[in-house]
NUDREN-297484 format. One line per 3 residues: their letters; for each residue x, y, z of C-alpha. Coordinates in pm, whole numbers, plus 32768, in hexadecimal, padded with zeros to 4 digits. Layout:
N
a	X/Y/Z; ...
***
This chain:
314
mdv	7DCB/8947/7DAA; 7E23/87FD/7D01; 7DE5/86DA/7DEF
kgy	7E2E/8574/7D8B; 7D70/8455/7E2A; 7DB7/82E0/7E21
lvg	7DBC/81A1/7EEF; 7EDF/8120/7FBE; 7E90/7FAF/7FEE
gfp	7DBD/7E83/7FA2; 7C48/7E8D/7F62; 7B55/7D97/8008
rpa	7AC8/7C79/7F3F; 7956/7C8A/7EE8; 787C/7B80/7F8B
sli	7842/7AD3/7E3D; 79B8/7AA2/7E08; 79EB/7A21/7F6B
ksl	78D9/7920/7F2A; 7977/78B9/7DE0; 7ACD/788B/7E81
reh	7A33/77A2/7F82; 7979/76E1/7E75; 7ABD/76B8/7DB1
mkg	7B71/7631/7EE6; 7A59/7531/7F0E; 7A72/74CB/7DA2
rks	7921/755D/7D45; 79A9/7665/7C5A; 7AB7/7642/7B51
lae	7BF1/7715/7B48; 7B83/77AD/79FD; 7A35/7817/7A94
lda	7AE4/78A9/7BC4; 7BE1/7966/7AEE; 7AC7/7A03/7A25
eih	7A1F/7A7C/7B65; 7B67/7B03/7BEE; 7BA1/7BCD/7AB1
eav	7A3E/7C51/7ABF; 7A6F/7CBE/7C2A; 7BBD/7D65/7BDA
eev	7B1F/7E1E/7AB7; 7A0D/7E9D/7B9D; 7B0A/7F21/7C9D
vrl	7BD2/7FCA/7B88; 7A92/8060/7AF7; 7A34/80E7/7C4E
qkd	7B81/819C/7C6A; 7B68/8227/7B08; 7A02/829D/7B34
sgl	7A62/8343/7C7D; 7B75/840A/7BD4; 7C99/8370/7C91
yyv	7DEC/83D3/7C09; 7EA0/8286/7C2B; 7DE3/8140/7BFB
fdg	7E43/7FE2/7C68; 7DA7/7E8A/7C5B; 7D3D/7E7B/7DC8
qlt	7E0D/7D47/7E1D; 7CD0/7C72/7E33; 7D9F/7B35/7E10
wdd	7E9A/7B96/7F1F; 7E58/7AE8/806A; 7F49/7BDA/8114
lfr	8054/7CD4/80AE; 8175/7BDD/80C7; 80FC/7A91/8038
pit	8104/7AE3/7EC1; 8263/7B72/7EEF; 82DB/7A30/7F92
tcl	826C/7965/7E61; 837B/7A1F/7DA0; 8497/79D5/7E94
tnv	8589/78BF/7EEB; 85C5/782C/8047; 8472/7882/80DB
qid	833E/77CC/8154; 81F7/783A/81F3; 81B4/77C2/8355
gla	80B5/7838/8455; 7FD4/7963/8485; 8037/7AB0/8521
rwf	7F62/7BDE/8570; 7F67/7CFD/8477; 7FC1/7E0C/8572
dnn	7E97/7E6C/864D; 7D90/7DFA/8551; 7CB5/7CC7/856D
ffy	7D63/7C3E/843A; 7E87/7B50/8412; 7F9C/7B07/8319
kkp	805F/79C9/82DC; 81C0/7A03/8356; 82DA/79CF/8259
vfn	83ED/78F0/82E9; 853C/791D/823C; 8629/77F5/8253
ssd	8748/78D8/81F2; 8785/7A4A/81C7; 8815/79F9/8070
vkl	86CA/7A42/7FC5; 86AF/7A75/7E50; 859E/7ABA/7D54
knk	8542/797B/7C98; 841D/79FA/7BC8; 8338/7B24/7B8D
lee	81E2/7B4A/7C2D; 80F4/7A3E/7BB7; 7FE1/7AB3/7ACD
kyh	7ED9/7A69/7BD2; 7F6F/7B7D/7CAC; 7F8E/7C8B/7BA4
fpr	7E9F/7D04/7A93; 7F58/7DF5/79AC; 7E6B/7DBC/7887
ila	7D45/7E3C/7951; 7E14/7F6C/79B3; 7E9B/7FB1/7857
glr	7E88/8120/77F6; 7E58/8193/795F; 7F4D/8227/7A5A
mka	7FA3/80D6/7AEC; 8001/80B2/7C5B; 8096/7F8B/7D1A
vfp	80A8/7F5A/7E94; 81C7/7E91/7F2B; 8247/7E6E/808F
epy	8365/7F4D/80F6; 848D/7E59/810C; 84EE/7E92/8278
tma	8382/7E70/82E6; 836A/7D1F/8236; 84B6/7CA9/82C7
ams	845B/7D11/842A; 830A/7C63/8414; 83A3/7B1E/8392
ese	8477/7A16/843A; 85E5/7A10/83D4; 8743/79EC/845C
nty	87A0/7B56/8410; 8691/7C60/83E4; 8779/7D6C/835D
kla	881E/7C8D/8258; 86CA/7C09/81F1; 8647/7D6C/81C8
yrl	8759/7DB9/80CA; 8710/7C7D/8004; 859B/7CC9/8007
aea	85E3/7E2B/7F90; 86A0/7DA2/7E64; 8586/7CAE/7E15
iae	8471/7DB0/7E3C; 8537/7EA4/7D66; 8546/7DA1/7C4F
lgk	83D4/7D52/7C71; 837E/7EC4/7C54; 846A/7EF4/7B30
gih	83C6/7DCF/7A7F; 826D/7E6E/7A77; 824F/7F29/792E
dla	81AC/8081/7920; 819E/809C/7A9C; 814C/8203/7B04
qlq	8170/81E1/7C7E; 820B/80D8/7D5C; 81A6/80E5/7ECA
lta	8271/804E/7FE4; 819A/8017/8118; 825B/8045/825E
pyl	817C/8019/8392; 8294/7F7A/845D; 8351/80C4/8461
vfk	8238/8182/850F; 816A/8083/85D3; 8277/80A4/86DC
kps	839F/8192/86D9; 84BE/80EE/861A; 8629/8100/8681
rnd	870C/81E5/85BC; 87B6/80B1/852E; 8666/8028/84B9
vei	8621/8170/8407; 8776/8172/8360; 874C/800E/82E2
ake	85EE/8060/8260; 8675/819A/81B8; 8781/80D4/8102
cvr	867F/7FD0/8096; 85A2/80DF/8004; 86D1/8170/7F51
ivr	870C/801C/7EAD; 85A8/8020/7E29; 85C4/818C/7DC0
nsv	86F6/8140/7CEE; 863E/8033/7C29; 84E4/80BD/7BE4
gce	84AC/81E6/7B04; 834C/8239/7B73; 82CE/830D/7C94
lml	8328/8268/7DDF; 8246/8288/7F10; 8290/8224/8077
hfp	8156/81FD/814B; 8146/81E2/82C7; 7FF5/8152/8339
fgp	7F91/80E9/849B; 8077/81D8/8553; 80C9/8347/858F
ass	81B0/840A/84AC; 8271/8477/85E3; 8303/8317/85F4
vlp	83C6/834A/84B4; 83E9/84C2/8484; 84CE/8575/8440
hal	858E/8442/83C2; 8484/83F9/82BA; 84E8/853B/8209
dfk	8635/8496/81B1; 8595/8371/80FA; 85C6/838E/7F83
vdv	8458/8388/7F20; 8369/846A/7E64; 823D/8445/7F4E
lgf	8228/8416/80C7; 80DA/838F/8142; 804C/83AE/82A0
dmy	7F29/8315/835E; 7E6E/844B/83D0; 7DA4/8382/84CD
ktp	7EED/8352/8586; 7F8A/84A1/852B; 7EFB/85F8/857E
lrd	7F37/86F1/8465; 7FF3/87D2/8558; 80FD/86C2/8577
len	8158/86F7/8409; 8151/886F/83E4; 82A6/88B7/847C
ydf	8364/87DF/8383; 83F4/8853/823A; 8382/8756/8139
ggv	841E/8822/8022; 83F0/8772/7ED7; 834B/8641/7F71
kvy	81D8/8603/7F38; 8109/85B4/806E; 7FF2/84B4/8072
lgl	7EEE/84DE/8183; 7E24/83AB/81E5; 7CE5/8468/8239
ldg	7BE4/8353/820A; 7BEF/8254/8322; 7C3E/8101/828D
rnt	7BD7/8052/83CF; 7A85/80F2/840C; 7949/80BB/833E
lve	78CB/821B/8386; 78EA/82EF/824B; 7989/8440/8293
kld	78CE/8585/8253; 793B/8631/8114; 7946/8792/81A3
alk	7A29/8725/82C1; 7B14/8673/81D1; 7B21/879E/80E9
elv	7B75/8884/820C; 7C94/87A0/8274; 7D24/879F/8116
hka	7D1B/8919/80FB; 7DB6/893D/8252; 7ECB/8849/81F7
ael	7F13/8909/80B8; 7F3F/8A47/8186; 8010/89AF/829E
lda	80F2/88B5/81EE; 8222/890C/8121; 81E9/87F1/8029
aei	820A/87D6/7EB0; 80AB/8745/7E96; 7F93/86C8/7F76
hvg	7F11/856B/7F2F; 7DEB/84CD/7FE7; 7D42/837F/801E
psc	7D06/8273/8126; 7DE5/8250/8257; 7E39/80E6/81FE
els	7DBD/7FC7/8127; 7C43/7FB3/8105; 7C48/7E36/8117
llp	7C0B/7E59/828E; 7AA7/7ECF/823C; 7979/7E20/81A4
yeq	7968/7E45/802A; 7838/7F2C/8024; 78D4/8020/811E
ave	7A1B/8022/805F; 795D/8081/7F23; 78BB/81A4/7FDB
kvr	7A10/8219/8059; 7A96/8221/7EF5; 7968/82E5/7E7B
rlg	7996/83DE/7F96; 7B05/83FD/7F3A; 7A9F/844F/7DD7
qlv	79B1/855A/7E56; 7AC7/85E9/7F2D; 7BBE/8600/7E0B
kaa	7ABC/86B9/7D3C; 7A52/87A1/7E58; 7BAF/87F2/7ED8
gg	7C30/8835/7D7C; 7B20/8934/7D36
***
């Protein structure tokens, strides 16, 4: 059985990088010195994924303060104002405030947010917010209109990344609480806009909520991979759906708990999923971004994921 493993969100910063960022803010470290340390940290996160045998590799978003802020630097008619809780985590994001729903892309992602040279020659992955999730978690005059504009901008950002193997859209807003049918339809159209622009594999991931909030509607989204948080979704809640040609990603490693899962238990879950689910492929990894954990525990989770991919594929 061929099982692919990879990450689905940002990686925590090592303590040394956190210290250097603070020193730079206080004027004790130059920008050139800080940039060199950032690149070194990104290279280490990429090396960890490679050495662990992960199928897709990404830069870990070590310079992203939250999932939305780097995107907003590319857009018109937006400012950042105030902190809001990142779902039921003890983490916060700075809320984008859109002065108008007439939002356009003004530039590509800044180099400090993207490291293609470090990822050259690898199956490169990028993680962006699902457009409706970003619109709903921002302030604007019209959430639905904003979602469409964000979809167009995110589609262009994804299209602009050369040699991208997988683009992930992260959609926690669609499962944290049950969305209305209209919300789902708007989100579906936004994903379609992205699908029509990017030529790589497209993944839609639903962390922080149960799959039952969005199934069966999620089966109509035009994506290649559907990802679920298996700490919110019992496997039995997936087995009665016909996934057909869609690949299913199972978030089996808890991205919000430092305890490292037992390999035998993980392997058993993967084999059981392969038997029960009518899916094109089974992919595995963390339930959400690992940036919610301390750096050392996140490293151990990635190593365990690598062990799982090797064991389950044997």
